[in-house]
ZABA-320954 format. One line per 4 residues: number of its first residue (from 1); for each residue x, y, z of C-alpha. Coordinates in nm, 2 decimals, decimal comma, always signed. Layout:
// residues N
NUM) X/Y/Z ~ ... .
// end
This chain:
// residues 97
1) +1,19/+2,80/-2,45 ~ +0,96/+2,57/-2,64 ~ +0,67/+2,68/-2,86 ~ +0,44/+2,67/-2,56 .
5) +0,61/+2,98/-2,42 ~ +0,59/+3,02/-2,04 ~ +0,29/+2,79/-1,99 ~ +0,49/+2,48/-1,87 .
9) +0,68/+2,69/-1,62 ~ +0,36/+2,84/-1,48 ~ +0,20/+2,50/-1,46 ~ +0,51/+2,36/-1,29 .
13) +0,47/+2,64/-1,02 ~ +0,10/+2,56/-0,98 ~ +0,17/+2,19/-0,95 ~ +0,44/+2,25/-0,69 .
17) +0,20/+2,46/-0,48 ~ -0,07/+2,19/-0,52 ~ +0,18/+1,92/-0,42 ~ +0,22/+2,09/-0,08 .
21) -0,15/+2,11/-0,03 ~ -0,21/+1,76/-0,15 ~ +0,06/+1,62/+0,08 ~ -0,09/+1,81/+0,38 .
25) -0,44/+1,68/+0,30 ~ -0,32/+1,33/+0,25 ~ -0,14/+1,35/+0,59 ~ -0,45/+1,49/+0,76 .
29) -0,69/+1,24/+0,61 ~ -0,49/+0,92/+0,65 ~ -0,24/+1,00/+0,94 ~ +0,02/+0,81/+0,74 .
33) +0,33/+1,01/+0,68 ~ +0,47/+0,76/+0,43 ~ +0,17/+0,79/+0,20 ~ +0,16/+1,17/+0,23 .
37) +0,53/+1,19/+0,14 ~ +0,47/+0,97/-0,16 ~ +0,19/+1,20/-0,28 ~ +0,41/+1,51/-0,23 .
41) +0,71/+1,36/-0,41 ~ +0,51/+1,23/-0,70 ~ +0,36/+1,57/-0,76 ~ +0,69/+1,74/-0,72 .
45) +0,83/+1,50/-0,98 ~ +0,54/+1,60/-1,21 ~ +0,64/+1,97/-1,16 ~ +1,00/+1,89/-1,23 .
49) +0,90/+1,72/-1,56 ~ +0,69/+2,02/-1,65 ~ +0,99/+2,25/-1,59 ~ +1,20/+2,02/-1,81 .
53) +0,94/+2,05/-2,08 ~ +0,95/+2,43/-2,05 ~ +1,32/+2,48/-2,06 ~ +1,53/+2,17/-2,10 .
57) +1,85/+2,28/-1,92 ~ +2,10/+2,07/-1,73 ~ +1,98/+2,21/-1,41 ~ +1,62/+2,12/-1,47 .
61) +1,73/+1,77/-1,57 ~ +1,93/+1,75/-1,25 ~ +1,64/+1,86/-1,05 ~ +1,41/+1,60/-1,20 .
65) +1,67/+1,33/-1,15 ~ +1,73/+1,44/-0,79 ~ +1,35/+1,41/-0,71 ~ +1,34/+1,06/-0,87 .
69) +1,64/+0,95/-0,66 ~ +1,50/+1,10/-0,35 ~ +1,17/+0,93/-0,41 ~ +1,33/+0,60/-0,45 .
73) +1,56/+0,63/-0,15 ~ +1,29/+0,75/+0,08 ~ +1,06/+0,47/-0,04 ~ +1,32/+0,21/+0,02 .
77) +1,40/+0,35/+0,36 ~ +1,04/+0,35/+0,47 ~ +0,99/+0,00/+0,35 ~ +1,30/-0,12/+0,53 .
81) +1,22/+0,07/+0,84 ~ +0,87/-0,06/+0,85 ~ +0,99/-0,42/+0,82 ~ +1,25/-0,36/+1,09 .
85) +0,99/-0,21/+1,32 ~ +0,74/-0,49/+1,27 ~ +1,01/-0,75/+1,32 ~ +1,11/-0,59/+1,65 .
89) +0,75/-0,59/+1,76 ~ +0,70/-0,96/+1,67 ~ +1,03/-1,06/+1,83 ~ +0,96/-0,89/+2,16 .
93) +0,89/-1,14/+2,43 ~ +0,55/-1,13/+2,60 ~ +0,57/-1,02/+2,96 ~ +0,39/-1,20/+3,24 .
97) +0,15/-0,97/+3,42 .
// end
């Protein structure tokens, strides 16, 4: 434990709870799941870094690294999926009515 005591651990728990609320609010306000997921994962990363500051163990480091990897993979997947979807819409032939 650092000289700060349990404060970073408590703050990490608070940030984790607020991440869920912020993600839900972002989804409700924008109706864009990719944006809401980005907000959620960014705040969960902040909570993971706070946990790492509280007690730098290998498991807390692995948790923070997993969140970073997950954020990068989901972001890349959403960007690729968005391009594939928009290309499919553009490539679709127009129907005569």
